[in-house]
N, C-alpha and C positions, 0 to 999 in steps of 0.2 A: 472705525475703529476695529475691530476683528478683520475683516476681510485685508484690510490693510497690515494687519501685523501679521498674515500670516503668510504675505507675499512677499513678505521681506527672506532674504536666504539666510540659510547661515553661516555664507562670508562676509556678507553688507552685516549681520549681529554685531559677528564674531571685532569687524572694523570698530564699530562703532565703541563696543563693549573695550576694547584701548586703549578708548580716548576719555575712558573713565578716572580720575583720578581721587577722589571721595568715597571713604569706606564703603562696602555697599554689600549686602546681604540677597542671594538670590534663591525665593521661596517660593519650588513648584507643589504645583497638584498631582499627587499622584496618575488619579487616575484621567488625569488632562491628556491630549494627544501632544502638546505643545513640552514633555517635560526634556526629550532632546535639545531642543530651543535652550529651557534654564540652563543646562549644562555647560552645553558652547559655550553663551553669555561670560558662564562662573570660570572656564576652564580657558576665557581671553581676559577676564582683569585681571589689571597688573597690580591696582590698590590691595589695599584691604579685606581680606572676603569672607563671607561664611557662606554657607551656600544648603535650605534645609528642603528634604522633599517628605511632602507630608500623605503616608499611607492611605490610602482610599478620601482622599478629599477630592472635590470635580473643580471645577472652576472659579465659582464663588465659592467654594469652600461653606456645603451646605447639605451634606451627607454627616448624617450624624457628630461628632463633636469635634468638628476634624476647622472650623472656626474658633473655637478656643484653643485649640491647637498653632496657630496662626497669630494669632491674638501674642501668645504663650513666648513665638520663636521671634516676633516682633519687639517686641517689647526685651527677652535678655539681648538682643539685640543694642537696641538705644540705650540698656542700663550701663554698655559697654564703653559709649561715648556722652 
């Protein structure tokens, strides 16, 4: 799955993001190499959206207390709806 995700171009991901109509949040791990991809997806969403960058987080949010930040951001998003 990761290899498939890495093979996607920014252009193809942007096109997919433009098709999303449901409110969406993009949460990116600050120490992960796909930060630019998360920002590109966020920029191309035309729906109600939120972006959060969790500094110090790796892909699985196992560094320090980053999983708590992930859960907080997720909870805050769902509280809005």
